C-alpha positions as a Markdown table, in Angstrom:
| # | Residue | x | y | z |
|---|---|---|---|---|
| 1 | Met | 153.5 | 11.5 | -42.5 |
| 2 | Ile | 150.5 | 10.5 | -44.8 |
| 3 | Ile | 151.4 | 10.7 | -48.4 |
| 4 | Gln | 148.2 | 10.6 | -50.4 |
| 5 | Asn | 149.7 | 9.7 | -53.7 |
| 6 | Pro | 153.3 | 8.7 | -53.5 |
| 7 | Tyr | 153.7 | 7.4 | -57.0 |
| 8 | Val | 152.2 | 8.9 | -60.0 |
| 9 | Val | 153.0 | 7.9 | -63.8 |
| 10 | Met | 152.5 | 10.9 | -66.1 |
| 11 | Lys | 151.4 | 10.5 | -69.9 |
| 12 | Asp | 154.9 | 11.4 | -71.1 |
| 13 | Gly | 156.5 | 8.6 | -68.9 |
| 14 | Thr | 157.8 | 10.9 | -66.1 |
| 15 | Ile | 157.2 | 9.1 | -62.6 |
| 16 | Lys | 156.9 | 11.3 | -59.7 |
| 17 | Gln | 157.6 | 9.6 | -56.4 |
| 18 | Val | 157.4 | 10.5 | -52.7 |
| 19 | Asn | 159.0 | 8.3 | -50.3 |
| 20 | Pro | 156.5 | 7.6 | -47.5 |
| 21 | Phe | 159.1 | 7.6 | -44.8 |
| 22 | Thr | 161.2 | 10.5 | -45.6 |
| 23 | Gly | 159.1 | 12.7 | -47.9 |
| 24 | Thr | 161.8 | 13.0 | -50.4 |
| 25 | Glu | 160.4 | 13.7 | -53.9 |
| 26 | Val | 161.9 | 12.1 | -56.8 |
| 27 | Trp | 161.2 | 12.4 | -60.6 |
| 28 | Phe | 162.3 | 9.8 | -63.1 |
| 29 | Leu | 162.6 | 11.8 | -66.3 |
| 30 | Pro | 162.6 | 9.5 | -69.3 |
| 31 | Glu | 164.5 | 11.9 | -71.7 |
| 32 | Arg | 167.3 | 11.6 | -69.2 |
| 33 | Gly | 167.1 | 7.8 | -68.7 |
| 34 | Asn | 170.3 | 5.7 | -68.5 |
| 35 | Lys | 170.2 | 1.9 | -67.7 |
| 36 | Pro | 173.5 | 0.6 | -66.1 |
| 37 | Asp | 174.6 | -2.9 | -67.5 |
| 38 | Pro | 175.5 | -5.2 | -64.7 |
| 39 | Asn | 177.5 | -7.4 | -66.9 |
| 40 | Ala | 179.7 | -4.7 | -68.5 |
| 41 | Arg | 183.4 | -4.5 | -68.0 |
| 42 | Pro | 184.3 | -0.6 | -67.8 |
| 43 | Lys | 186.4 | 0.9 | -70.5 |
| 44 | Thr | 188.7 | 2.0 | -68.0 |
| 45 | Ala | 189.7 | -1.6 | -66.8 |
| 46 | Gln | 193.4 | -2.4 | -66.6 |
| 47 | Ala | 195.0 | -5.7 | -66.9 |
| 48 | Ile | 196.4 | -7.0 | -63.5 |
| 49 | Glu | 199.2 | -9.3 | -62.3 |
| 50 | Phe | 198.1 | -11.4 | -59.8 |
| 51 | His | 200.2 | -11.3 | -56.3 |
| 52 | Asp | 200.2 | -14.0 | -53.5 |
| 53 | Pro | 199.9 | -12.5 | -51.0 |
| 54 | Glu | 197.8 | -9.8 | -52.5 |
| 55 | Asp | 199.4 | -6.2 | -51.9 |
| 56 | Tyr | 197.0 | -3.9 | -53.8 |
| 57 | Cys | 195.9 | -1.8 | -50.8 |
| 58 | Asn | 196.4 | -1.5 | -47.2 |
| 59 | Phe | 193.6 | -3.8 | -46.5 |
| 60 | Cys | 195.3 | -6.7 | -48.3 |
| 61 | Lys | 197.2 | -9.6 | -46.6 |
| 62 | Lys | 200.8 | -8.3 | -47.3 |
| 63 | Phe | 199.8 | -5.0 | -45.3 |
| 64 | Phe | 198.1 | -6.2 | -42.4 |
| 65 | Leu | 200.8 | -4.6 | -40.2 |
| 66 | Asn | 199.6 | -1.1 | -41.7 |
| 67 | Thr | 196.3 | -1.6 | -40.1 |
| 68 | Pro | 195.3 | -1.6 | -36.2 |
| 69 | Pro | 195.5 | -4.7 | -34.1 |
| 70 | Glu | 193.0 | -7.4 | -35.3 |
| 71 | Lys | 189.8 | -8.0 | -32.8 |
| 72 | Ser | 188.9 | -11.1 | -34.7 |
| 73 | Arg | 189.0 | -13.1 | -37.8 |
| 74 | Leu | 187.0 | -15.8 | -39.5 |
| 75 | Val | 189.3 | -18.4 | -41.0 |
| 76 | Arg | 188.3 | -21.1 | -43.3 |
| 77 | His | 190.3 | -24.3 | -42.8 |
| 78 | Pro | 191.4 | -26.9 | -45.6 |
| 79 | Asp | 188.7 | -29.3 | -44.6 |
| 80 | Gly | 186.2 | -26.5 | -45.1 |
| 81 | Arg | 185.6 | -25.9 | -41.4 |
| 82 | Ile | 184.8 | -22.1 | -40.4 |
| 83 | Glu | 186.7 | -20.9 | -37.1 |
| 84 | His | 186.2 | -17.7 | -35.3 |
| 85 | Ile | 189.3 | -16.3 | -33.8 |
| 86 | Asp | 189.4 | -13.3 | -31.4 |
| 87 | Gln | 192.4 | -11.1 | -30.7 |
| 88 | Thr | 195.0 | -12.4 | -33.0 |
| 89 | Pro | 198.6 | -11.8 | -31.8 |
| 90 | Ala | 200.8 | -9.6 | -34.1 |
| 91 | Gly | 203.1 | -12.5 | -34.8 |
| 92 | Glu | 200.2 | -14.6 | -36.4 |
| 93 | Leu | 198.6 | -12.0 | -38.5 |
| 94 | Gly | 199.8 | -13.4 | -41.7 |
| 95 | Asn | 198.7 | -17.0 | -41.0 |
| 96 | Ser | 195.7 | -18.9 | -42.2 |
| 97 | Ser | 193.2 | -18.4 | -45.0 |
| 98 | Ile | 191.0 | -15.5 | -44.0 |
| 99 | Leu | 187.3 | -14.9 | -45.0 |
| 100 | Phe | 186.8 | -11.6 | -42.9 |
| 101 | Arg | 188.9 | -9.8 | -40.4 |
| 102 | Arg | 187.7 | -7.0 | -38.0 |
| 103 | Ile | 189.8 | -4.0 | -36.9 |
| 104 | Ser | 189.2 | -0.5 | -35.7 |
| 105 | Asn | 189.1 | 2.2 | -38.2 |
| 106 | Leu | 192.3 | 4.2 | -38.3 |
| 107 | Phe | 190.4 | 7.5 | -38.6 |
| 108 | Glu | 187.5 | 7.2 | -36.4 |
| 109 | Met | 184.1 | 9.2 | -37.2 |
| 110 | Val | 183.0 | 9.1 | -33.7 |
| 111 | Ser | 186.5 | 8.9 | -31.8 |
| 112 | Thr | 187.4 | 7.1 | -28.7 |
| 113 | Asp | 188.2 | 10.8 | -27.1 |
| 114 | Tyr | 184.7 | 11.6 | -27.9 |
| 115 | Trp | 183.4 | 8.6 | -25.6 |
| 116 | Lys | 186.1 | 9.4 | -23.1 |
| 117 | Lys | 185.5 | 13.3 | -22.9 |
| 118 | Asn | 181.8 | 13.3 | -23.0 |
| 119 | Tyr | 180.9 | 10.0 | -21.0 |
| 120 | Glu | 184.1 | 9.4 | -19.0 |
| 121 | Tyr | 184.2 | 6.0 | -21.2 |
| 122 | Phe | 187.1 | 3.8 | -20.3 |
| 123 | Leu | 188.2 | 0.3 | -22.0 |
| 124 | Ser | 186.2 | -2.7 | -20.4 |
| 125 | Asp | 188.1 | -5.1 | -18.3 |
| 126 | Lys | 188.1 | -7.6 | -21.3 |
| 127 | Asn | 189.5 | -4.8 | -23.9 |
| 128 | Leu | 191.9 | -3.7 | -21.3 |
| 129 | Ala | 193.3 | -7.0 | -20.5 |
| 130 | Trp | 193.9 | -7.5 | -24.3 |
| 131 | Lys | 195.6 | -4.2 | -24.7 |
| 132 | Asn | 197.9 | -5.1 | -22.0 |
| 133 | Arg | 198.7 | -8.4 | -23.4 |
| 134 | Tyr | 199.4 | -7.2 | -26.9 |
| 135 | Leu | 201.5 | -4.2 | -25.8 |
| 136 | Asn | 203.6 | -6.6 | -23.6 |
| 137 | Asp | 204.5 | -8.5 | -26.5 |
| 138 | Pro | 207.5 | -7.0 | -28.4 |
| 139 | Glu | 206.0 | -7.7 | -31.8 |
| 140 | Gly | 202.5 | -6.3 | -30.6 |
| 141 | Trp | 204.2 | -3.1 | -29.1 |
| 142 | Asn | 206.1 | -2.4 | -32.4 |
| 143 | His | 202.8 | -3.2 | -34.5 |
| 144 | Thr | 200.9 | -0.7 | -32.4 |
| 145 | Lys | 203.7 | 1.9 | -32.4 |
| 146 | Asn | 204.2 | 1.8 | -36.3 |
| 147 | Val | 200.3 | 2.0 | -36.8 |
| 148 | Val | 200.0 | 5.0 | -34.3 |
| 149 | Gln | 203.0 | 6.7 | -36.1 |
| 150 | Phe | 201.6 | 5.8 | -39.5 |
| 151 | Lys | 198.3 | 7.6 | -38.4 |
| 152 | Met | 200.4 | 10.7 | -37.3 |
| 153 | Arg | 202.2 | 10.8 | -40.7 |
| 154 | Leu | 198.7 | 10.7 | -42.5 |
| 155 | Ser | 197.8 | 13.6 | -40.2 |
| 156 | Lys | 200.7 | 15.6 | -41.5 |
| 157 | Met | 202.7 | 15.7 | -38.3 |
| 158 | Ser | 206.5 | 16.2 | -38.8 |
| 159 | Glu | 209.0 | 13.3 | -38.3 |
| 160 | Gln | 210.4 | 15.3 | -35.3 |
| 161 | Gln | 206.9 | 15.8 | -33.7 |
| 162 | Ile | 206.3 | 12.1 | -34.1 |
| 163 | Gln | 209.5 | 11.0 | -32.6 |
| 164 | Asp | 209.0 | 13.3 | -29.7 |
| 165 | Val | 205.6 | 11.5 | -28.7 |
| 166 | Ser | 206.3 | 9.3 | -25.6 |
| 167 | Pro | 205.6 | 5.6 | -25.3 |
| 168 | Glu | 202.9 | 6.5 | -22.8 |
| 169 | Thr | 201.1 | 8.8 | -25.2 |
| 170 | Ile | 201.3 | 6.1 | -27.9 |
| 171 | Ala | 199.8 | 3.5 | -25.5 |
| 172 | Thr | 197.0 | 6.0 | -24.7 |
| 173 | Met | 196.3 | 6.7 | -28.3 |
| 174 | Ala | 196.1 | 3.2 | -28.8 |
| 175 | Asp | 192.9 | 2.7 | -26.7 |
| 176 | Ala | 191.1 | 3.4 | -30.0 |
| 177 | Phe | 192.6 | 0.3 | -31.5 |
| 178 | Phe | 191.6 | -1.9 | -28.6 |
| 179 | Gly | 188.3 | -0.4 | -27.4 |
| 180 | Gly | 187.2 | 2.1 | -30.1 |
| 181 | Ser | 183.5 | 2.1 | -31.5 |
| 182 | His | 184.1 | 2.5 | -35.0 |
| 183 | Glu | 185.0 | -0.8 | -36.7 |
| 184 | Leu | 185.6 | -2.2 | -40.1 |
| 185 | Val | 184.6 | -5.9 | -41.2 |
| 186 | Ile | 187.2 | -6.5 | -44.1 |
| 187 | Gly | 186.9 | -9.2 | -46.8 |
| 188 | Gly | 190.0 | -11.7 | -46.9 |
| 189 | Arg | 190.4 | -11.1 | -50.7 |
| 190 | His | 190.9 | -8.0 | -52.9 |
| 191 | Tyr | 190.3 | -9.7 | -56.2 |
| 192 | Lys | 187.9 | -12.7 | -57.0 |
| 193 | Glu | 189.4 | -16.0 | -58.0 |
| 194 | Gly | 191.0 | -15.9 | -61.4 |
| 195 | Ala | 190.9 | -12.2 | -61.7 |
| 196 | Lys | 192.3 | -10.7 | -65.0 |
| 197 | Phe | 191.3 | -7.0 | -64.6 |
| 198 | Asp | 191.5 | -4.4 | -62.0 |
| 199 | Thr | 187.7 | -4.5 | -62.0 |
| 200 | Asp | 187.5 | -8.2 | -61.1 |
| 201 | Leu | 187.1 | -7.4 | -57.5 |
| 202 | Trp | 185.9 | -9.7 | -54.8 |
| 203 | Ser | 182.4 | -8.0 | -54.0 |
| 204 | Ser | 179.4 | -9.1 | -52.1 |
| 205 | Gly | 178.1 | -10.5 | -55.1 |
| 206 | Glu | 181.1 | -12.7 | -55.8 |
| 207 | Met | 180.8 | -14.5 | -52.6 |
| 208 | Thr | 178.9 | -17.8 | -52.4 |
| 209 | Pro | 175.7 | -17.4 | -50.5 |
| 210 | Lys | 177.3 | -19.4 | -47.5 |
| 211 | Glu | 180.1 | -16.8 | -47.3 |
| 212 | His | 177.8 | -13.9 | -47.5 |
| 213 | Tyr | 175.9 | -15.5 | -44.6 |
| 214 | Gln | 179.2 | -15.6 | -42.7 |
| 215 | Phe | 179.8 | -12.0 | -43.5 |
| 216 | Phe | 176.5 | -11.2 | -42.0 |
| 217 | Ile | 176.9 | -13.1 | -38.7 |
| 218 | Phe | 180.5 | -12.0 | -38.4 |
| 219 | Thr | 179.1 | -8.3 | -38.7 |
| 220 | Ile | 176.3 | -8.9 | -36.2 |
| 221 | Arg | 178.7 | -10.3 | -33.9 |
| 222 | Ala | 180.8 | -7.2 | -34.1 |
| 223 | Ala | 178.1 | -4.9 | -33.5 |
| 224 | Lys | 176.9 | -6.9 | -30.5 |
| 225 | Asp | 180.5 | -6.8 | -28.9 |
| 226 | Ile | 180.8 | -3.1 | -29.5 |
| 227 | Ala | 177.5 | -2.4 | -27.5 |
| 228 | Asp | 178.6 | -4.8 | -24.9 |
| 229 | Asn | 181.9 | -3.1 | -24.2 |
| 230 | Asn | 180.6 | 0.6 | -24.4 |
| 231 | Arg | 177.5 | 1.3 | -22.3 |
| 232 | Tyr | 176.9 | 4.5 | -23.8 |
| 233 | Val | 176.1 | 3.3 | -27.1 |
| 234 | Arg | 172.5 | 4.0 | -28.4 |
| 235 | Tyr | 172.8 | 2.6 | -32.0 |
| 236 | Ile | 175.4 | 1.3 | -34.5 |
| 237 | Ser | 175.3 | 2.6 | -38.1 |
| 238 | Ile | 176.2 | -0.3 | -40.1 |
| 239 | Phe | 176.9 | 0.4 | -43.9 |
| 240 | Gln | 179.0 | -0.7 | -46.8 |
| 241 | Asn | 180.5 | 1.7 | -49.4 |
| 242 | Trp | 181.3 | -0.2 | -52.5 |
| 243 | Leu | 183.5 | 1.9 | -55.0 |
| 244 | Ala | 184.9 | 5.2 | -54.9 |
| 245 | Pro | 181.9 | 7.1 | -56.4 |
| 246 | Ala | 180.1 | 5.4 | -53.2 |
| 247 | Gly | 182.7 | 6.7 | -50.7 |
| 248 | Ala | 184.9 | 3.9 | -50.5 |
| 249 | Thr | 188.6 | 4.8 | -49.6 |
| 250 | Phe | 189.8 | 1.3 | -51.0 |
| 251 | Asn | 188.1 | -0.8 | -53.6 |
| 252 | His | 188.4 | -3.8 | -51.1 |
| 253 | Leu | 185.3 | -5.0 | -49.7 |
| 254 | His | 184.6 | -3.9 | -46.2 |
| 255 | Lys | 181.6 | -2.8 | -43.9 |
| 256 | Gln | 181.8 | -0.2 | -41.3 |
| 257 | Leu | 180.4 | -0.1 | -38.0 |
| 258 | Val | 179.9 | 3.4 | -36.3 |
| 259 | Ala | 178.6 | 3.5 | -32.7 |
| 260 | Ile | 176.7 | 6.7 | -31.8 |
| 261 | Asp | 175.0 | 8.0 | -28.7 |
| 262 | Glu | 171.6 | 8.9 | -30.4 |
| 263 | Trp | 169.4 | 7.2 | -33.0 |
| 264 | Gly | 170.0 | 9.5 | -35.8 |
| 265 | Val | 167.4 | 11.3 | -37.7 |
| 266 | Ser | 166.5 | 8.4 | -40.1 |
| 267 | Val | 165.9 | 6.0 | -37.3 |
| 268 | Gln | 164.1 | 8.7 | -35.3 |
| 269 | Arg | 161.7 | 9.3 | -37.9 |
| 270 | Glu | 161.0 | 5.7 | -38.6 |
| 271 | Val | 160.3 | 4.9 | -34.9 |
| 272 | Glu | 158.1 | 7.9 | -34.8 |
| 273 | Leu | 156.2 | 6.5 | -37.8 |
| 274 | Ala | 155.9 | 3.2 | -36.4 |
| 275 | Arg | 154.6 | 4.8 | -33.2 |
| 276 | Gln | 151.6 | 6.5 | -35.1 |
| 277 | Asn | 151.0 | 3.5 | -37.3 |
| 278 | Pro | 152.5 | 0.2 | -36.3 |
| 279 | Asn | 151.7 | -1.3 | -39.6 |
| 280 | Val | 153.4 | 1.4 | -41.6 |
| 281 | Tyr | 156.1 | -0.9 | -43.2 |
| 282 | Asn | 153.6 | -3.3 | -44.4 |
| 283 | Glu | 151.2 | -0.6 | -45.7 |
| 284 | Tyr | 153.9 | 1.8 | -47.3 |
| 285 | Ala | 156.7 | -0.6 | -48.2 |
| 286 | Val | 155.9 | -4.3 | -48.8 |
| 287 | Asn | 152.1 | -3.9 | -49.7 |
| 288 | Phe | 152.7 | -0.9 | -51.7 |
| 289 | Ala | 155.6 | -2.4 | -53.7 |
| 290 | Ser | 153.4 | -5.4 | -54.3 |
| 291 | Tyr | 150.4 | -3.6 | -55.6 |
| 292 | His | 153.0 | -1.8 | -58.2 |
| 293 | Asn | 154.7 | -4.9 | -59.2 |
| 294 | Leu | 158.0 | -3.9 | -57.7 |
| 295 | Val | 158.5 | -7.0 | -55.7 |
| 296 | Phe | 161.3 | -9.0 | -57.4 |
| 297 | Ala | 162.5 | -11.6 | -54.9 |
| 298 | Glu | 161.1 | -13.5 | -51.9 |
| 299 | Asn | 161.8 | -16.4 | -49.7 |
| 300 | Asp | 160.3 | -17.4 | -46.4 |
| 301 | His | 162.2 | -15.1 | -44.1 |
| 302 | Ala | 162.7 | -11.9 | -46.4 |
| 303 | Ile | 161.4 | -9.9 | -49.5 |
| 304 | Ala | 163.1 | -7.7 | -51.8 |
| 305 | Phe | 161.6 | -4.9 | -54.0 |
| 306 | Val | 162.3 | -1.6 | -55.6 |
| 307 | Ser | 161.8 | 1.2 | -53.3 |
| 308 | Ile | 160.6 | 4.7 | -54.3 |
| 309 | Gly | 161.7 | 8.3 | -53.5 |
| 310 | His | 165.3 | 8.1 | -52.9 |
| 311 | Arg | 167.8 | 10.4 | -54.2 |
| 312 | Ser | 169.6 | 7.2 | -55.9 |
| 313 | Pro | 167.8 | 4.1 | -57.3 |
| 314 | Thr | 167.4 | 1.8 | -54.4 |
| 315 | Leu | 166.8 | -1.9 | -53.6 |
| 316 | Ala | 165.1 | -2.6 | -50.3 |
| 317 | Ile | 165.1 | -6.1 | -48.7 |
| 318 | Tyr | 163.1 | -6.5 | -45.5 |
| 319 | Ser | 163.2 | -9.3 | -42.9 |
| 320 | Lys | 159.9 | -10.8 | -42.4 |
| 321 | Ser | 160.7 | -11.8 | -39.0 |
| 322 | Arg | 158.9 | -10.9 | -35.5 |
| 323 | Asn | 162.3 | -10.1 | -34.1 |
| 324 | Cys | 163.5 | -6.5 | -35.0 |
| 325 | Arg | 167.0 | -6.6 | -34.3 |
| 326 | Pro | 169.7 | -8.6 | -36.2 |
| 327 | Glu | 171.1 | -10.4 | -33.3 |
| 328 | Glu | 167.7 | -11.5 | -32.3 |
| 329 | His | 167.3 | -13.4 | -35.5 |
| 330 | Ser | 167.6 | -17.1 | -35.7 |
| 331 | Glu | 170.3 | -18.5 | -37.8 |
| 332 | Glu | 167.6 | -19.5 | -40.4 |
| 333 | Glu | 166.1 | -15.9 | -40.4 |
| 334 | Val | 169.7 | -14.4 | -40.7 |
| 335 | Arg | 170.4 | -16.9 | -43.6 |
| 336 | Gly | 167.1 | -16.2 | -45.4 |
| 337 | Phe | 167.7 | -12.3 | -45.2 |
| 338 | Ser | 171.5 | -12.6 | -46.2 |
| 339 | Asp | 170.4 | -14.9 | -49.3 |
| 340 | Leu | 168.3 | -12.1 | -50.7 |
| 341 | Val | 170.8 | -9.4 | -50.0 |
| 342 | His | 173.5 | -11.5 | -51.7 |
| 343 | Ala | 171.3 | -12.2 | -54.7 |
| 344 | Cys | 170.7 | -8.6 | -55.1 |
| 345 | His | 174.5 | -7.6 | -55.2 |
| 346 | Ala | 175.1 | -10.5 | -57.4 |
| 347 | Ala | 172.3 | -9.6 | -59.9 |
| 348 | Met | 173.6 | -5.9 | -60.1 |
| 349 | Gly | 177.2 | -7.0 | -60.5 |
| 350 | Ser | 180.3 | -5.5 | -59.1 |
| 351 | Ser | 180.8 | -2.5 | -61.4 |
| 352 | Ile | 177.8 | -0.4 | -59.8 |
| 353 | Pro | 178.7 | 1.6 | -57.1 |
| 354 | Cys | 176.6 | 1.4 | -54.1 |
| 355 | Asn | 175.8 | 1.9 | -50.6 |
| 356 | Glu | 174.4 | -0.7 | -48.5 |
| 357 | Glu | 172.6 | 0.6 | -45.4 |
| 358 | Trp | 171.2 | -1.3 | -42.4 |
| 359 | Tyr | 168.3 | -0.2 | -40.4 |
| 360 | Tyr | 166.9 | -2.0 | -37.4 |
| 361 | Leu | 165.4 | -1.2 | -33.9 |
| 362 | Pro | 167.6 | 0.4 | -31.4 |
| 363 | Gln | 168.2 | -1.2 | -28.1 |
| 364 | Asp | 166.4 | 1.4 | -26.0 |
| 365 | Ala | 163.2 | 1.7 | -28.3 |
| 366 | Val | 159.9 | 0.1 | -27.5 |
| 367 | Glu | 158.2 | 0.6 | -30.8 |
| 368 | Arg | 158.8 | -2.1 | -33.6 |
| 369 | Ile | 160.4 | -1.6 | -36.8 |
| 370 | Pro | 161.7 | -4.4 | -39.0 |
| 371 | Trp | 165.3 | -5.1 | -39.9 |
| 372 | His | 165.9 | -3.9 | -43.5 |
| 373 | Ile | 168.5 | -3.0 | -45.7 |
| 374 | Leu | 168.6 | -0.5 | -48.5 |
| 375 | Ile | 171.2 | -0.9 | -51.4 |
| 376 | Lys | 171.5 | 2.7 | -53.2 |
| 377 | Trp | 173.1 | 2.7 | -56.7 |
| 378 | Arg | 175.2 | 5.8 | -56.7 |
| 379 | Thr | 174.6 | 6.2 | -60.5 |
| 380 | Asn | 173.4 | 9.7 | -60.7 |
| 381 | Thr | 174.9 | 13.1 | -59.2 |
| 382 | Pro | 172.6 | 15.7 | -57.9 |
| 383 | Ala | 173.0 | 19.2 | -59.4 |
| 384 | Gly | 171.5 | 22.7 | -59.2 |
| 385 | Phe | 168.2 | 21.6 | -59.9 |
| 386 | Glu | 167.9 | 19.3 | -56.9 |
| 387 | Gly | 169.5 | 22.0 | -54.7 |
| 388 | Gly | 167.1 | 24.6 | -55.5 |
| 389 | Thr | 163.8 | 22.6 | -55.7 |
| 390 | Lys | 164.5 | 19.6 | -53.3 |
| 391 | Ile | 163.0 | 17.4 | -56.1 |
| 392 | Tyr | 165.7 | 14.8 | -57.0 |
| 393 | Thr | 166.1 | 13.2 | -60.5 |
| 394 | Asn | 166.8 | 9.5 | -61.2 |
| 395 | Thr | 167.9 | 8.2 | -64.4 |
| 396 | Leu | 166.5 | 5.0 | -63.9 |
| 397 | Ser | 162.6 | 4.1 | -63.2 |
| 398 | Pro | 161.5 | 1.8 | -60.6 |
| 399 | Thr | 160.2 | -0.5 | -63.3 |
| 400 | Glu | 163.4 | -0.5 | -65.3 |
| 401 | Met | 165.5 | -1.3 | -62.3 |
| 402 | Arg | 163.2 | -4.2 | -61.5 |
| 403 | Asp | 163.7 | -5.4 | -65.2 |
| 404 | Ile | 167.3 | -5.2 | -64.7 |
| 405 | Met | 167.4 | -7.5 | -61.7 |
| 406 | Val | 164.8 | -10.1 | -62.7 |
| 407 | Pro | 166.5 | -11.5 | -65.9 |
| 408 | Gln | 169.9 | -11.8 | -63.9 |
| 409 | Leu | 168.2 | -13.6 | -61.0 |
| 410 | Tyr | 167.0 | -16.1 | -63.1 |
| 411 | Lys | 170.3 | -16.8 | -64.7 |
| 412 | Leu | 172.1 | -16.9 | -61.4 |
| 413 | Arg | 169.7 | -19.1 | -59.9 |
| 414 | Glu | 169.7 | -21.5 | -62.7 |
| 415 | Ala | 173.7 | -21.4 | -62.6 |
| 416 | Gly | 173.4 | -22.3 | -58.7 |
| 417 | Arg | 175.2 | -18.9 | -57.8 |
| 418 | Val | 172.4 | -17.5 | -55.8 |
| 419 | Ser | 170.0 | -19.0 | -53.3 |
| 420 | Val | 166.5 | -17.4 | -54.2 |
| 421 | Gln | 163.3 | -19.2 | -53.5 |
| 422 | His | 160.9 | -17.1 | -55.6 |
| 423 | Ile | 161.5 | -14.4 | -58.3 |
| 424 | Ala | 159.3 | -12.0 | -59.7 |
| 425 | Thr | 155.7 | -13.5 | -60.5 |
| 426 | Glu | 156.7 | -16.5 | -58.3 |
| 427 | Cys | 156.7 | -14.2 | -55.3 |
| 428 | Pro | 153.7 | -14.7 | -52.9 |
| 429 | Ala | 153.9 | -11.1 | -52.0 |
| 430 | Lys | 151.0 | -11.6 | -49.6 |
| 431 | Ala | 149.7 | -8.5 | -47.9 |
| 432 | Asn | 151.2 | -7.7 | -44.4 |
| 433 | Ala | 154.1 | -10.3 | -45.1 |
| 434 | Leu | 156.2 | -8.6 | -42.4 |
| 435 | Lys | 155.7 | -9.9 | -39.0 |
| 436 | Tyr | 157.5 | -7.2 | -37.1 |
| 437 | Tyr | 154.6 | -5.7 | -35.2 |
| 438 | Ile | 153.7 | -9.0 | -33.4 |
| 439 | Lys | 155.3 | -8.9 | -30.1 |
């Protein structure tokens, strides 16, 4: 796909954009402009009373037994040491100070039955051994049975139908908990330290840069484990829905990892573009953003800019690494990439609903595409005009979005809350900064 003129500024201030990778056409209409304030507390905010342990939703510590068995957790000890613990026994779920925990999604998008019936999938030896060990423990069995029955109730089954389900059927249904391929990585806190209102949530931007790096490492490890235990997986969709307007069930920080048996249309299109032009991401993403002054943050390992032609205002963060898959990045590269993603979340604040979407090279692809993340602000709602014309309207221009981010980044860097090497005009923004195409 060759877009001859993807960014046109009209005399009245209208900006016509076409995304070079998807062909999506978007107009910014100045008369309909609306700038979100990252520091604003919504008028609907309600005062809260802090509870210890937290009990505000089913992801909170008090309700760990309402969620499936825990595949792993990241624990912070009093001395500051971080420990990764796998397969936590039911009787120990409430112990320790948790940074993040990993569980199966109670309602899978691509279910374990899908993998069983279409591919004759079965639990790996490792996951089967864990399942047997967990179910042979009375506390583990009661936890598993109660969660299966909780799911049945949410599925509108009657109490009599639930009681008629045999232990053997419950154990089979629990395969989704121990070897399912749709997982959640959940933050250990619901609210940030010192929260006074229900909008004072522990978001990605409220973390320290080190905590956010641990969030990334933990998520990458989870994705690798899913692929290692399901040979039929071709791609794992990784995303984060923040706040209800962005599709979040709970306003409690979590990422989702959904394994699928194909690449998906978006990744397929990107791989095909890279096949036609191996340097497409430099030419139409980073170089283009630099030439239009849309780059707003950079370090040795990543670059962040406003991306054009999306249905919602969108920030893009690209890894500069030669490595194309998250698990292939060095710790230093992941940290640099994580630092910029964290800085974006911190600068935009916790009150803007958004989707964080990960894109990277599938395991069975031979072309090269860089690991990149899009953060889409869900601040506008498509209506009849968009449906009839397939031209989408944004209430925020790319330059306005940049101008929201830059002052916030300076303030946060000065306060030591983010780790950003270069901001705005400090950014080198060199041509062909991405090195993904070098094998």
